[in-house]
N, C-alpha and C positions, 0 to 999 in steps of 0.2 A: 171888285167884280169886273171892272173894265179890262183887267189883265187877262182874265179867263176868256172873254170874248175876243180879245186881241190874239191870244195864242191859238184859239180855234180858227180864226180867220186866216192866220199865217199858215197853219197846218193844212187847211183846205186849199189855199193857193199853191203851196209847195206840192201837195199831192196831185192837184190838177196839172201842174207843170210837168211833173214826172210822168204822169199818164200820157200827156200829149207828146213828150219826147219819146216815150216807148212806142206810141202809135206811128210817129214819124220814122223811127228806125225800122219798124216792121215793114212799112210801105216802101222804104228804100232797099229792102232786101238784106238787111244786116244779119238776120237769123235764118236765112235760107239753107245754108250748108254749114252746119257746125262740126261735122265729122271730117270734111274734106281737107282742111288746112293741115291737120296733123299727119295725113297720109301723102300729101303732095310732095313733101321732102323726100319720100322714098322712091318716087317715080324717077326713071332715067330720063335725062334730057337728050334728045336725039341730036340737037345742034352742038352739043359739047363733044361728040365723038370725032375722032380724027386728030391729025396733028395740030398743035397749037399754032395760031396765026402769028406771024412775025410783024412787029410794028416798025415804024420808021425809026431809024437810029442815026 
């Protein structure tokens, strides 16, 4: 019977930890813009236009 109590306690601790990590990530803005990154690669970069810069040789 003690095994059942142990497993329930472990489940509650892991569930609370996952919930706290989720709240932390929401507060840090991890889920603010889920559509933007897949379209960002399609945007033209203005600083890439023009002749390539020559490095020191």
